C-alpha positions in Angstrom: 91.8 129.0 98.4 95.5 130.0 97.9 97.1 127.6 95.5 100.5 129.3 96.0 100.9 127.9 99.5 100.0 124.4 98.6 102.3 122.2 96.5 100.4 119.9 94.1 101.4 117.0 91.9 99.7 116.1 88.6 97.6 112.9 88.8 98.4 111.8 85.2 94.7 111.5 84.5 93.7 113.9 81.7 90.8 116.1 82.7 91.0 115.3 86.4 93.5 117.9 87.7 91.3 120.9 86.7 88.6 119.5 89.0 91.0 119.5 92.0 92.8 122.8 91.7 95.7 121.4 89.6 96.5 118.0 91.2 96.8 116.1 94.4 98.2 117.9 97.4 101.8 116.7 97.7 102.1 114.2 100.6 98.4 113.4 100.8 96.8 110.0 100.9 93.9 109.4 98.5 91.4 106.6 98.4 90.3 105.3 95.0 87.2 103.2 95.5 84.7 101.4 93.3 83.3 98.0 92.4 85.3 95.3 90.6 86.4 96.0 87.1 85.7 99.7 87.1 89.3 100.8 86.5 90.9 101.4 90.0 94.2 99.6 89.2 94.4 101.4 85.8 93.8 104.7 87.6 96.6 104.0 90.1 99.0 102.7 87.4 98.5 105.9 85.4 99.3 107.9 88.5 102.6 105.9 88.8 103.3 106.3 85.1 103.0 110.1 85.4 105.6 110.0 88.2 108.0 107.8 86.3 107.9 110.2 83.3 108.8 113.0 85.6 111.8 111.2 87.0 110.2 110.3 90.3 110.8 107.1 92.2 107.6 105.1 92.6 106.4 102.1 94.6 103.4 99.8 93.8 102.4 97.3 96.5 99.9 94.8 95.2 97.9 92.4 97.4 96.0 90.9 94.4 98.0 90.6 91.1 101.6 89.6 90.6 104.1 92.2 89.4 104.2 90.3 86.1 100.5 90.7 85.6 100.6 94.4 86.3 103.5 94.9 83.9 101.6 93.0 81.2 98.2 94.8 82.0 99.7 98.3 81.6 101.7 97.5 78.5 98.4 97.7 76.4 98.5 101.4 77.2 102.1 101.7 76.1 103.4 102.1 79.6 106.8 100.3 79.9 107.0 99.6 83.6 109.7 96.9 83.1 112.1 99.5 81.8 111.8 101.6 84.9 112.1 98.6 87.2 115.4 97.7 85.5 116.5 101.3 86.0 115.7 101.2 89.7 113.1 103.9 89.5 110.1 101.6 90.1 109.4 98.9 92.6 106.4 96.6 92.2 106.0 94.2 95.1 103.4 91.5 95.8 102.4 91.0 99.4 100.3 87.8 100.2 97.4 89.0 102.4 97.2 85.5 103.9 100.8 85.8 105.1 100.5 89.4 106.2 102.1 90.2 109.6 103.3 93.8 109.4 102.8 95.6 106.2 103.5 99.1 107.6 107.1 98.9 108.8 108.7 97.4 105.7 106.6 99.7 103.5 107.8 102.9 105.3 111.4 101.7 105.3 111.2 101.0 101.5 109.7 104.5 100.9 112.4 106.2 102.9 115.4 104.2 101.7 114.5 104.5 98.0 113.4 108.1 98.2 109.9 107.2 96.9 107.6 110.1 96.0 104.5 108.1 94.7 103.0 105.1 96.4 100.1 102.8 95.4 98.6 100.1 97.7 96.1 97.9 95.8 93.9 96.9 97.6 93.1 97.7 101.2 90.0 95.5 101.0 92.2 92.4 101.2 93.4 93.5 104.7 90.1 91.9 105.8 91.5 88.5 105.0 94.1 88.9 107.7 92.4 91.2 110.2 89.0 89.7 111.0 87.5 92.2 113.5 86.3 95.5 112.0 87.8 97.4 114.9 91.3 95.8 114.1 90.9 96.7 110.4 90.1 100.3 111.3 93.0 100.4 113.6 95.5 99.1 111.0 94.2 101.4 108.3 94.6 104.4 110.6 98.1 103.4 111.5 98.9 102.8 107.8 97.7 106.2 106.7 99.3 108.0 109.6 102.7 106.2 108.8 102.4 107.1 105.1 102.0 110.8 106.0 105.3 110.8 107.8 107.1 109.9 104.6 105.8 113.0 102.6 105.1 110.6 99.7 101.8 111.0 97.8 99.8 107.8 98.1 96.8 106.2 96.4 95.0 103.3 98.2 92.3 101.3 96.5 89.2 99.8 98.1 86.6 97.5 96.5 83.0 98.4 97.1 80.7 95.3 97.1 78.3 95.3 94.2 75.0 97.1 95.0 76.4 98.7 98.1 75.8 102.4 98.8 78.9 102.8 100.8 82.0 104.5 99.4 84.5 102.0 101.0 84.7 98.4 102.1 85.0 98.9 105.8 83.3 102.3 106.3 86.3 103.9 107.9 88.8 104.5 105.1 87.1 107.7 103.9 87.6 109.2 107.4 91.3 108.6 107.7 92.5 109.6 104.2 92.8 113.1 102.8 90.7 112.5 99.7 88.2 110.1 98.2 87.5 109.5 94.5 84.7 107.0 93.7 84.6 105.3 90.3 81.2 104.1 89.1 80.1 101.9 86.2 76.7 101.1 84.7 76.2 98.4 82.0 78.5 95.8 80.5 80.9 95.5 77.6 80.5 98.1 74.9 77.5 99.5 76.7 79.6 100.3 79.8 79.2 103.9 81.1 81.8 105.0 83.6 81.8 108.1 85.9 83.7 109.4 88.9 83.0 111.7 91.8 85.4 113.5 94.1 83.8 112.9 97.5 86.5 114.5 99.5 89.7 116.4 98.9 91.2 118.2 101.8 92.7 121.7 101.3 91.0 121.7 97.8 88.1 123.5 96.3 87.0 120.5 94.2 84.1 119.6 92.0 81.3 117.6 93.6 79.6 116.6 90.3 79.6 113.3 88.6 82.1 113.3 85.7 82.1 110.8 82.8 85.4 109.0 82.0 86.6 106.6 79.4 89.3 104.0 79.4 91.1 104.6 76.1 94.1 103.1 74.4 96.1 105.7 76.3 94.5 105.1 79.7 91.7 106.9 81.6 90.4 110.2 80.3 87.9 112.4 82.2 85.4 113.8 79.7 84.3 117.4 79.6 
């Protein structure tokens, strides 16, 4: 595969980019899925942090935690999101899924008006609180991903997999509309927690298909050799 014709951006996750030919394809939409507590939000926050360090404008839409919670959560890794919010380089916005009417139009407008290059939407699973029918959820997810692609921003969407499920997404459609899928797994609890990830899909990329161990360190997620 000719890397010289495909622009890629670094994920910010040490050890991951060499598994995906140097980084995410610029402008692609990637699904980060896994069960609760496996590290999806940390993964996405680390992706945002990498962009901020590189001078990029970033947007974090949360349907679960408040912006204050996210700022506090990432501070344990030494990531000062508050500084970049004050500088106007980062927007963290909470959207109440119970009051959701149209997430797509304001999202796209914000990306374009603020020249956003990295986007996180955490979590698509909560769209099910507003859209009851699976067909409507699929339709909205398709429209969302299609709209994100028009902005040329690189986007990460998270999805929570129910415990014990063998699916790689909540609704069984996300993996078909996105450009890439990375599934995070965990076995055990507490100090005995073993985490791994698998790149299930990555368009225009000759990627690894193996399971790779990762750790959540004081500096964030690190994929182990």
